[in-house]
C-alpha positions as CSV (number, residue, x, y, z in Angstrom):
1,M,0.0,0.0,0.0
2,K,2.8,2.3,0.9
3,N,4.6,1.5,-2.4
4,L,1.4,2.4,-4.3
5,S,1.1,5.8,-2.5
6,F,4.8,6.6,-3.1
7,A,4.3,5.7,-6.8
8,F,1.2,7.9,-7.1
9,I,3.0,10.9,-5.5
10,F,6.0,10.4,-7.8
11,L,3.8,10.4,-10.9
12,V,2.0,13.6,-9.7
13,L,5.3,15.4,-9.1
14,L,6.7,14.2,-12.5
15,S,3.5,15.4,-14.2
16,C,3.8,18.9,-12.6
17,K,7.5,19.1,-13.6
18,N,6.7,18.1,-17.2
19,K,3.8,20.7,-17.3
20,K,6.2,23.4,-16.2
21,Q,8.7,22.4,-18.8
22,T,6.1,22.5,-21.6
23,E,4.9,25.9,-20.4
24,V,8.4,27.5,-21.0
25,V,8.1,29.4,-24.3
26,E,11.3,30.3,-26.2
27,Q,12.0,34.1,-26.3
28,T,12.1,35.1,-30.0
29,R,10.7,37.9,-32.2
30,T,7.3,36.0,-32.4
31,S,7.1,34.1,-29.1
32,G,7.7,34.6,-25.4
33,S,6.5,37.5,-23.4
34,V,7.0,41.3,-23.3
35,K,5.9,44.1,-21.0
36,I,4.9,47.3,-22.7
37,L,4.1,50.8,-21.3
38,V,1.6,52.7,-23.4
39,D,0.5,56.4,-23.3
40,E,-3.2,55.9,-22.8
41,S,-4.0,58.1,-25.8
42,F,-2.8,55.2,-28.0
43,S,-4.1,52.3,-26.0
44,S,-6.8,51.5,-28.5
45,I,-4.6,51.2,-31.6
46,I,-2.0,49.1,-29.6
47,A,-4.8,46.8,-28.5
48,D,-5.8,46.3,-32.1
49,Q,-2.2,45.6,-33.2
50,I,-1.6,43.1,-30.4
51,M,-4.9,41.3,-31.2
52,V,-3.9,40.7,-34.8
53,F,-0.3,39.9,-33.9
54,K,-1.4,37.2,-31.4
55,S,-3.8,35.7,-34.0
56,D,-0.7,35.0,-36.1
57,Y,1.7,34.1,-33.3
58,K,0.0,32.0,-30.7
59,H,3.0,31.9,-28.3
60,A,3.3,35.6,-27.9
61,E,2.2,37.2,-24.6
62,F,1.9,40.9,-23.9
63,A,1.5,42.6,-20.6
64,V,0.3,46.2,-21.3
65,T,0.3,49.0,-18.8
66,A,-1.4,52.2,-20.0
67,G,-1.1,55.5,-18.2
68,N,-0.2,59.2,-18.4
69,E,3.1,60.1,-20.0
70,N,4.6,61.6,-16.8
71,K,3.7,58.5,-14.9
72,I,4.9,55.8,-17.3
73,V,8.2,57.3,-18.4
74,P,9.8,57.0,-14.9
75,A,8.9,53.3,-14.8
76,F,10.6,53.0,-18.2
77,L,13.7,54.8,-17.1
78,N,13.9,52.7,-13.9
79,D,14.4,49.7,-16.0
80,S,11.3,47.8,-14.8
81,I,9.8,47.8,-18.3
82,R,11.9,48.3,-21.4
83,V,9.3,48.9,-24.2
84,I,7.2,52.0,-24.4
85,I,4.8,53.8,-26.7
86,L,5.0,57.6,-26.6
87,S,4.2,60.7,-28.7
88,R,7.8,61.9,-28.4
89,M,11.3,60.6,-28.6
90,L,13.5,60.2,-25.5
91,T,15.3,63.3,-24.4
92,P,19.2,63.2,-24.6
93,Q,19.3,62.8,-20.8
94,E,16.8,59.9,-20.9
95,D,18.6,58.3,-23.8
96,K,21.9,58.5,-21.9
97,I,20.4,56.6,-18.9
98,Y,20.1,53.4,-21.1
99,R,23.3,54.0,-22.9
100,N,25.1,54.0,-19.5
101,R,23.7,50.5,-19.2
102,S,25.2,49.5,-22.5
103,I,21.8,49.5,-24.2
104,V,21.1,51.6,-27.3
105,P,17.4,52.7,-27.4
106,K,15.8,51.8,-30.7
107,T,13.1,54.3,-31.7
108,S,10.6,53.9,-34.5
109,R,7.8,56.1,-35.6
110,F,4.8,54.0,-36.7
111,A,1.8,56.4,-36.8
112,I,0.7,60.0,-37.0
113,D,-1.9,61.2,-34.6
114,G,-3.8,64.4,-34.5
115,I,-5.1,66.3,-31.5
116,S,-8.8,67.2,-31.9
117,L,-10.5,70.3,-30.5
118,L,-14.1,69.5,-29.5
119,T,-17.1,71.8,-29.0
120,Q,-20.8,71.2,-28.5
121,K,-22.6,70.1,-31.7
122,D,-25.0,73.1,-31.7
123,D,-22.2,75.6,-31.2
124,L,-22.2,77.9,-34.2
125,D,-18.6,78.9,-33.7
126,S,-16.8,75.7,-34.8
127,N,-13.5,77.1,-36.0
128,I,-10.5,78.4,-34.2
129,T,-7.0,79.6,-35.1
130,V,-3.7,78.4,-33.6
131,E,-3.1,81.9,-32.4
132,E,-6.3,81.8,-30.4
133,V,-5.4,78.5,-28.8
134,I,-2.0,79.9,-27.8
135,A,-3.6,83.1,-26.4
136,I,-5.9,81.0,-24.2
137,L,-3.0,78.9,-22.9
138,K,-1.1,82.1,-22.1
139,G,-4.1,83.7,-20.3
140,T,-4.2,86.6,-22.8
141,S,-7.3,85.7,-24.7
142,N,-10.5,87.8,-24.5
143,S,-12.6,85.4,-26.6
144,G,-14.3,83.8,-23.5
145,K,-13.3,80.4,-24.8
146,Q,-11.9,77.8,-22.4
147,L,-9.8,74.7,-22.9
148,V,-10.3,71.4,-21.1
149,F,-7.6,68.7,-21.0
150,D,-7.6,65.1,-19.9
151,N,-5.2,65.6,-17.0
152,A,-2.2,67.6,-15.8
153,Y,0.3,64.8,-16.6
154,S,-0.7,63.9,-20.1
155,S,1.3,64.0,-23.3
156,T,-1.6,66.1,-24.8
157,L,-1.1,68.9,-22.3
158,R,2.7,68.7,-22.6
159,Y,2.3,69.2,-26.4
160,F,0.3,72.4,-26.0
161,K,2.5,73.8,-23.3
162,E,5.5,73.4,-25.6
163,L,3.5,75.0,-28.4
164,A,2.6,78.0,-26.3
165,Q,6.1,78.0,-24.8
166,I,4.8,78.1,-21.2
167,T,5.7,76.1,-18.1
168,E,2.6,76.8,-16.1
169,L,-1.1,77.1,-16.9
170,P,-3.0,80.4,-16.4
171,K,-5.3,80.6,-13.4
172,K,-8.4,80.9,-15.6
173,G,-9.3,79.5,-19.0
174,V,-7.5,76.2,-19.0
175,Y,-8.6,73.2,-16.9
176,T,-7.6,69.6,-16.4
177,L,-9.8,66.6,-15.5
178,K,-9.0,62.9,-15.0
179,N,-9.1,61.3,-18.5
180,N,-10.2,61.7,-22.1
181,N,-13.7,60.4,-21.5
182,D,-14.2,63.0,-18.8
183,V,-13.3,65.7,-21.3
184,I,-15.8,64.5,-23.9
185,K,-18.6,64.3,-21.2
186,Y,-17.7,67.7,-19.9
187,V,-17.9,69.4,-23.3
188,A,-21.1,67.6,-24.2
189,E,-22.8,69.0,-21.0
190,N,-21.2,72.5,-20.8
191,K,-21.2,75.4,-23.2
192,N,-18.2,77.6,-24.1
193,F,-15.7,74.9,-23.4
194,I,-13.3,73.3,-25.9
195,G,-12.2,69.8,-25.2
196,V,-8.7,68.6,-26.2
197,V,-8.6,64.9,-27.1
198,G,-6.3,62.7,-29.3
199,V,-7.9,61.5,-32.5
200,N,-7.2,57.9,-31.8
201,W,-9.1,58.1,-28.5
202,L,-12.0,59.9,-30.1
203,I,-12.6,57.3,-32.8
204,A,-12.0,54.3,-30.6
205,N,-14.9,51.9,-30.4
206,N,-16.2,52.8,-27.0
207,S,-20.0,52.2,-26.9
208,D,-20.3,53.8,-23.4
209,M,-19.2,57.1,-24.9
210,T,-21.5,57.1,-27.9
211,P,-24.3,59.3,-26.4
212,Y,-21.7,61.9,-25.5
213,I,-19.7,61.8,-28.7
214,A,-23.0,62.4,-30.6
215,K,-23.3,65.7,-28.8
216,V,-19.9,67.1,-29.8
217,K,-18.1,67.9,-33.0
218,T,-14.5,68.5,-34.0
219,M,-13.4,72.1,-34.7
220,G,-11.6,73.4,-37.8
221,V,-8.2,74.8,-37.1
222,K,-6.2,77.4,-39.1
223,N,-2.5,77.5,-38.7
224,I,-0.2,80.4,-38.0
225,K,0.5,82.5,-41.1
226,G,3.5,81.2,-43.0
227,K,3.0,77.6,-41.9
228,K,1.3,74.8,-43.7
229,G,-2.4,74.9,-43.2
230,D,-2.6,78.7,-42.8
231,N,-5.0,79.1,-45.8
232,A,-8.1,77.6,-44.4
233,Y,-9.7,75.8,-41.4
234,Y,-8.8,72.1,-41.3
235,R,-10.3,69.3,-39.3
236,P,-8.4,66.2,-38.1
237,D,-9.6,63.8,-40.6
238,Q,-7.3,61.1,-41.9
239,A,-6.4,62.8,-45.2
240,N,-5.4,65.9,-43.3
241,L,-3.2,63.9,-41.0
242,I,-1.5,62.1,-43.8
243,S,-0.9,65.3,-45.8
244,G,0.3,67.1,-42.7
245,I,-2.0,70.1,-43.3
246,Y,-3.8,69.8,-40.0
247,P,-1.9,72.0,-37.5
248,F,-2.0,69.8,-34.3
249,L,0.0,66.7,-35.3
250,R,2.2,64.4,-33.3
251,N,4.1,61.3,-34.1
252,V,3.6,58.0,-32.3
253,Y,6.8,56.0,-31.5
254,I,7.7,52.6,-30.1
255,I,10.9,52.8,-28.1
256,N,12.6,49.4,-27.5
257,C,15.4,49.1,-24.9
258,E,15.2,45.3,-24.4
259,G,18.8,45.0,-25.4
260,R,18.2,41.6,-27.1
261,D,16.4,40.2,-30.1
262,G,13.2,39.3,-28.4
263,L,9.4,39.9,-28.7
264,G,9.8,43.6,-28.2
265,T,11.9,43.8,-31.4
266,G,9.5,41.6,-33.3
267,F,6.5,43.7,-32.3
268,A,8.3,47.0,-33.2
269,N,9.1,45.5,-36.7
270,W,5.4,44.3,-37.0
271,L,4.1,47.9,-36.4
272,L,6.2,49.0,-39.4
273,S,5.3,46.1,-41.6
274,P,2.6,46.4,-44.3
275,R,0.1,44.6,-42.1
276,G,0.8,46.7,-39.1
277,Q,0.6,49.9,-41.2
278,L,-2.7,48.7,-42.6
279,I,-4.1,48.5,-39.1
280,V,-2.9,52.1,-38.5
281,L,-4.6,53.2,-41.7
282,K,-7.9,51.4,-40.7
283,S,-7.8,53.0,-37.3
284,G,-8.1,56.5,-38.8
285,L,-4.6,57.6,-38.0
286,G,-1.9,58.4,-40.5
287,P,0.5,55.5,-41.2
288,H,4.3,56.1,-41.0
289,K,4.5,55.0,-44.6
290,M,1.9,54.6,-47.3
291,M,2.0,51.1,-48.8
292,S,2.1,50.9,-52.5
293,R,-0.4,48.7,-54.3
294,D,0.6,46.3,-57.1
295,F,-2.0,45.3,-59.6
296,N,-1.9,42.2,-61.8
297,L,-3.5,43.2,-65.1
298,K,-4.5,40.3,-67.3
299,N,-4.8,40.5,-71.1
300,T,-8.4,40.1,-71.9
301,K,-7.9,39.5,-75.6
Protein backbone atom coordinates (compact mmCIF):
# COMPACT_ATOMS: atom_id res chain seq x y z
CA MET A 1 0.00 0.00 0.00
CA LYS A 2 2.84 2.34 0.89
CA ASN A 3 4.58 1.52 -2.37
CA LEU A 4 1.41 2.42 -4.30
CA SER A 5 1.11 5.76 -2.47
CA PHE A 6 4.75 6.57 -3.14
CA ALA A 7 4.32 5.73 -6.83
CA PHE A 8 1.23 7.95 -7.07
CA ILE A 9 3.02 10.92 -5.48
CA PHE A 10 6.00 10.41 -7.77
CA LEU A 11 3.76 10.44 -10.87
CA VAL A 12 2.02 13.62 -9.70
CA LEU A 13 5.33 15.41 -9.13
CA LEU A 14 6.66 14.19 -12.48
CA SER A 15 3.51 15.41 -14.21
CA CYS A 16 3.83 18.87 -12.62
CA LYS A 17 7.47 19.07 -13.64
CA ASN A 18 6.68 18.13 -17.24
CA LYS A 19 3.85 20.65 -17.31
CA LYS A 20 6.16 23.45 -16.18
CA GLN A 21 8.68 22.43 -18.83
CA THR A 22 6.07 22.54 -21.61
CA GLU A 23 4.91 25.95 -20.39
CA VAL A 24 8.35 27.49 -20.98
CA VAL A 25 8.15 29.40 -24.28
CA GLU A 26 11.25 30.32 -26.23
CA GLN A 27 12.00 34.05 -26.33
CA THR A 28 12.07 35.06 -30.00
CA ARG A 29 10.66 37.86 -32.16
CA THR A 30 7.35 36.01 -32.38
CA SER A 31 7.15 34.11 -29.11
CA GLY A 32 7.71 34.56 -25.41
CA SER A 33 6.52 37.51 -23.37
CA VAL A 34 7.05 41.27 -23.26
CA LYS A 35 5.88 44.07 -21.01
CA ILE A 36 4.87 47.33 -22.70
CA LEU A 37 4.10 50.78 -21.29
CA VAL A 38 1.60 52.73 -23.39
CA ASP A 39 0.54 56.36 -23.35
CA GLU A 40 -3.19 55.89 -22.76
CA SER A 41 -3.98 58.11 -25.75
CA PHE A 42 -2.80 55.24 -27.96
CA SER A 43 -4.07 52.28 -25.96
CA SER A 44 -6.80 51.55 -28.52
CA ILE A 45 -4.56 51.18 -31.56
CA ILE A 46 -1.99 49.15 -29.61
CA ALA A 47 -4.75 46.79 -28.46
CA ASP A 48 -5.78 46.31 -32.11
CA GLN A 49 -2.19 45.64 -33.17
CA ILE A 50 -1.63 43.10 -30.40
CA MET A 51 -4.89 41.28 -31.18
CA VAL A 52 -3.87 40.72 -34.81
CA PHE A 53 -0.26 39.89 -33.89
CA LYS A 54 -1.42 37.22 -31.43
CA SER A 55 -3.78 35.74 -34.03
CA ASP A 56 -0.69 34.98 -36.13
CA TYR A 57 1.71 34.10 -33.32
CA LYS A 58 -0.01 31.99 -30.67
CA HIS A 59 2.96 31.86 -28.31
CA ALA A 60 3.32 35.63 -27.92
CA GLU A 61 2.18 37.16 -24.63
CA PHE A 62 1.85 40.88 -23.92
CA ALA A 63 1.47 42.62 -20.56
CA VAL A 64 0.35 46.17 -21.29
CA THR A 65 0.28 49.00 -18.77
CA ALA A 66 -1.44 52.19 -19.98
CA GLY A 67 -1.06 55.52 -18.22
CA ASN A 68 -0.17 59.19 -18.42
CA GLU A 69 3.13 60.10 -20.02
CA ASN A 70 4.56 61.60 -16.83
CA LYS A 71 3.65 58.46 -14.91
CA ILE A 72 4.90 55.75 -17.29
CA VAL A 73 8.20 57.33 -18.38
CA PRO A 74 9.75 57.01 -14.88
CA ALA A 75 8.91 53.30 -14.84
CA PHE A 76 10.59 52.97 -18.23
CA LEU A 77 13.72 54.78 -17.08
CA ASN A 78 13.88 52.74 -13.87
CA ASP A 79 14.36 49.65 -16.03
CA SER A 80 11.27 47.81 -14.80
CA ILE A 81 9.77 47.75 -18.31
CA ARG A 82 11.86 48.28 -21.43
CA VAL A 83 9.33 48.89 -24.23
CA ILE A 84 7.20 52.03 -24.35
CA ILE A 85 4.76 53.76 -26.73
CA LEU A 86 5.01 57.57 -26.64
CA SER A 87 4.20 60.65 -28.71
CA ARG A 88 7.78 61.86 -28.35
CA MET A 89 11.32 60.58 -28.59
CA LEU A 90 13.54 60.22 -25.55
CA THR A 91 15.35 63.34 -24.43
CA PRO A 92 19.19 63.24 -24.59
CA GLN A 93 19.26 62.80 -20.82
CA GLU A 94 16.77 59.90 -20.94
CA ASP A 95 18.63 58.28 -23.82
CA LYS A 96 21.89 58.48 -21.85
CA ILE A 97 20.37 56.55 -18.93
CA TYR A 98 20.06 53.45 -21.10
CA ARG A 99 23.35 53.97 -22.93
CA ASN A 100 25.07 54.00 -19.54
CA ARG A 101 23.67 50.47 -19.16
CA SER A 102 25.23 49.53 -22.53
CA ILE A 103 21.79 49.49 -24.17
CA VAL A 104 21.12 51.59 -27.27
CA PRO A 105 17.42 52.68 -27.43
CA LYS A 106 15.76 51.79 -30.74
CA THR A 107 13.09 54.33 -31.67
CA SER A 108 10.63 53.88 -34.54
CA ARG A 109 7.76 56.10 -35.64
CA PHE A 110 4.80 53.97 -36.72
CA ALA A 111 1.84 56.38 -36.83
CA ILE A 112 0.75 60.01 -37.05
CA ASP A 113 -1.90 61.16 -34.60
CA GLY A 114 -3.82 64.40 -34.51
CA ILE A 115 -5.14 66.28 -31.50
CA SER A 116 -8.82 67.17 -31.86
CA LEU A 117 -10.49 70.25 -30.46
CA LEU A 118 -14.11 69.52 -29.54
CA THR A 119 -17.07 71.78 -29.02
CA GLN A 120 -20.79 71.20 -28.53
CA LYS A 121 -22.57 70.11 -31.67
CA ASP A 122 -24.99 73.06 -31.65
CA ASP A 123 -22.20 75.62 -31.19
CA LEU A 124 -22.22 77.95 -34.21
CA ASP A 125 -18.58 78.86 -33.73
CA SER A 126 -16.82 75.68 -34.82
CA ASN A 127 -13.51 77.14 -36.04
CA ILE A 128 -10.46 78.41 -34.20
CA THR A 129 -6.96 79.60 -35.07
CA VAL A 130 -3.70 78.35 -33.59
CA GLU A 131 -3.07 81.92 -32.40
CA GLU A 132 -6.33 81.85 -30.41
CA VAL A 133 -5.40 78.55 -28.78
CA ILE A 134 -1.99 79.91 -27.78
CA ALA A 135 -3.59 83.06 -26.37
CA ILE A 136 -5.91 80.96 -24.18
CA LEU A 137 -2.95 78.93 -22.93
CA LYS A 138 -1.05 82.11 -22.09
CA GLY A 139 -4.05 83.67 -20.35
CA THR A 140 -4.19 86.63 -22.76
CA SER A 141 -7.34 85.71 -24.69
CA ASN A 142 -10.49 87.85 -24.55
CA SER A 143 -12.60 85.39 -26.55
CA GLY A 144 -14.26 83.79 -23.53
CA LYS A 145 -13.28 80.36 -24.83
CA GLN A 146 -11.88 77.84 -22.35
CA LEU A 147 -9.81 74.70 -22.86
CA VAL A 148 -10.32 71.39 -21.06
CA PHE A 149 -7.57 68.73 -21.05
CA ASP A 150 -7.58 65.12 -19.92
CA ASN A 151 -5.19 65.60 -16.98
CA ALA A 152 -2.22 67.57 -15.76
CA TYR A 153 0.29 64.80 -16.58
CA SER A 154 -0.75 63.89 -20.11
CA SER A 155 1.26 64.04 -23.32
CA THR A 156 -1.56 66.12 -24.82
CA LEU A 157 -1.13 68.92 -22.30
CA ARG A 158 2.66 68.71 -22.61
CA TYR A 159 2.30 69.17 -26.39
CA PHE A 160 0.28 72.39 -26.00
CA LYS A 161 2.50 73.81 -23.26
CA GLU A 162 5.45 73.38 -25.58
CA LEU A 163 3.46 74.96 -28.42
CA ALA A 164 2.65 78.04 -26.32
CA GLN A 165 6.12 78.02 -24.76
CA ILE A 166 4.78 78.08 -21.21
CA THR A 167 5.71 76.11 -18.11
CA GLU A 168 2.59 76.84 -16.05
CA LEU A 169 -1.09 77.11 -16.93
CA PRO A 170 -3.03 80.37 -16.40
CA LYS A 171 -5.32 80.59 -13.37
CA LYS A 172 -8.37 80.87 -15.63
CA GLY A 173 -9.33 79.53 -19.04
CA VAL A 174 -7.48 76.19 -18.96
CA TYR A 175 -8.62 73.21 -16.90
CA THR A 176 -7.63 69.57 -16.44
CA LEU A 177 -9.82 66.60 -15.53
CA LYS A 178 -8.97 62.91 -15.03
CA ASN A 179 -9.12 61.30 -18.48
CA ASN A 180 -10.22 61.71 -22.10
CA ASN A 181 -13.72 60.39 -21.49
CA ASP A 182 -14.23 63.03 -18.80
CA VAL A 183 -13.28 65.71 -21.35
CA ILE A 184 -15.82 64.48 -23.88
CA LYS A 185 -18.57 64.29 -21.25
CA TYR A 186 -17.75 67.75 -19.90
CA VAL A 187 -17.87 69.41 -23.32
CA ALA A 188 -21.11 67.59 -24.18
CA GLU A 189 -22.75 68.96 -21.02
CA ASN A 190 -21.22 72.45 -20.76
CA LYS A 191 -21.21 75.36 -23.20
CA ASN A 192 -18.24 77.59 -24.05
CA PHE A 193 -15.67 74.88 -23.41
CA ILE A 194 -13.28 73.35 -25.92
CA GLY A 195 -12.16 69.80 -25.22
CA VAL A 196 -8.70 68.60 -26.23
CA VAL A 197 -8.56 64.89 -27.11
CA GLY A 198 -6.33 62.71 -29.30
CA VAL A 199 -7.90 61.51 -32.54
CA ASN A 200 -7.15 57.87 -31.75
CA TRP A 201 -9.06 58.06 -28.49
CA LEU A 202 -11.97 59.89 -30.10
CA ILE A 203 -12.55 57.33 -32.84
CA ALA A 204 -11.97 54.26 -30.64
CA ASN A 205 -14.88 51.86 -30.44
CA ASN A 206 -16.23 52.83 -27.02
CA SER A 207 -19.97 52.17 -26.86
CA ASP A 208 -20.30 53.78 -23.42
CA MET A 209 -19.25 57.13 -24.89
CA THR A 210 -21.53 57.06 -27.94
CA PRO A 211 -24.27 59.28 -26.40
CA TYR A 212 -21.70 61.92 -25.48
CA ILE A 213 -19.75 61.78 -28.73
CA ALA A 214 -23.03 62.39 -30.56
CA LYS A 215 -23.30 65.75 -28.75
CA VAL A 216 -19.88 67.10 -29.76
CA LYS A 217 -18.07 67.92 -33.00
CA THR A 218 -14.48 68.54 -34.04
CA MET A 219 -13.42 72.10 -34.73
CA GLY A 220 -11.61 73.36 -37.79
CA VAL A 221 -8.15 74.79 -37.06
CA LYS A 222 -6.24 77.39 -39.07
CA ASN A 223 -2.48 77.49 -38.67
CA ILE A 224 -0.17 80.43 -37.99
CA LYS A 225 0.52 82.55 -41.05
CA GLY A 226 3.48 81.25 -43.00
CA LYS A 227 2.99 77.64 -41.89
CA LYS A 228 1.32 74.75 -43.68
CA GLY A 229 -2.44 74.90 -43.19
CA ASP A 230 -2.63 78.70 -42.84
CA ASN A 231 -4.98 79.15 -45.80
CA ALA A 232 -8.14 77.56 -44.37
CA TYR A 233 -9.66 75.77 -41.37
CA TYR A 234 -8.84 72.07 -41.32
CA ARG A 235 -10.33 69.27 -39.29
CA PRO A 236 -8.36 66.24 -38.07
CA ASP A 237 -9.62 63.75 -40.64
CA GLN A 238 -7.28 61.08 -41.91
CA ALA A 239 -6.44 62.78 -45.21
CA ASN A 240 -5.36 65.93 -43.35
CA LEU A 241 -3.21 63.90 -40.95
CA ILE A 242 -1.46 62.11 -43.81
CA SER A 243 -0.90 65.30 -45.81
CA GLY A 244 0.33 67.13 -42.70
CA ILE A 245 -1.96 70.09 -43.30
CA TYR A 246 -3.81 69.80 -39.97
CA PRO A 247 -1.91 71.99 -37.47
CA PHE A 248 -1.99 69.82 -34.34
CA LEU A 249 -0.05 66.70 -35.33
CA ARG A 250 2.15 64.39 -33.29
CA ASN A 251 4.15 61.30 -34.12
CA VAL A 252 3.61 58.00 -32.32
CA TYR A 253 6.78 56.05 -31.48
CA ILE A 254 7.68 52.65 -30.12
CA ILE A 255 10.91 52.78 -28.10
CA ASN A 256 12.58 49.44 -27.48
CA CYS A 257 15.35 49.06 -24.89
CA GLU A 258 15.20 45.29 -24.41
CA GLY A 259 18.83 44.97 -25.39
CA ARG A 260 18.18 41.63 -27.08
CA ASP A 261 16.45 40.17 -30.10
CA GLY A 262 13.15 39.32 -28.43
CA LEU A 263 9.42 39.85 -28.73
CA GLY A 264 9.77 43.61 -28.23
CA THR A 265 11.89 43.80 -31.37
CA GLY A 266 9.47 41.59 -33.26
CA PHE A 267 6.49 43.74 -32.29
CA ALA A 268 8.32 46.95 -33.23
CA ASN A 269 9.05 45.47 -36.66
CA TRP A 270 5.43 44.34 -36.95
CA LEU A 271 4.14 47.89 -36.39
CA LEU A 272 6.17 49.05 -39.39
CA SER A 273 5.28 46.07 -41.57
CA PRO A 274 2.63 46.38 -44.33
CA ARG A 275 0.10 44.60 -42.11
CA GLY A 276 0.85 46.75 -39.08
CA GLN A 277 0.62 49.91 -41.18
CA LEU A 278 -2.69 48.73 -42.62
CA ILE A 279 -4.07 48.50 -39.08
CA VAL A 280 -2.90 52.09 -38.49
CA LEU A 281 -4.65 53.17 -41.69
CA LYS A 282 -7.88 51.41 -40.73
CA SER A 283 -7.78 53.05 -37.29
CA GLY A 284 -8.15 56.49 -38.84
CA LEU A 285 -4.61 57.64 -38.04
CA GLY A 286 -1.86 58.41 -40.51
CA PRO A 287 0.54 55.51 -41.19
CA HIS A 288 4.29 56.05 -41.01
CA LYS A 289 4.54 54.97 -44.62
CA MET A 290 1.86 54.60 -47.25
CA MET A 291 2.02 51.12 -48.76
CA SER A 292 2.10 50.94 -52.55
CA ARG A 293 -0.39 48.71 -54.29
CA ASP A 294 0.57 46.29 -57.05
CA PHE A 295 -2.05 45.32 -59.61
CA ASN A 296 -1.92 42.24 -61.81
CA LEU A 297 -3.46 43.18 -65.14
CA LYS A 298 -4.51 40.27 -67.30
CA ASN A 299 -4.76 40.50 -71.06
CA THR A 300 -8.43 40.07 -71.87
CA LYS A 301 -7.86 39.50 -75.58
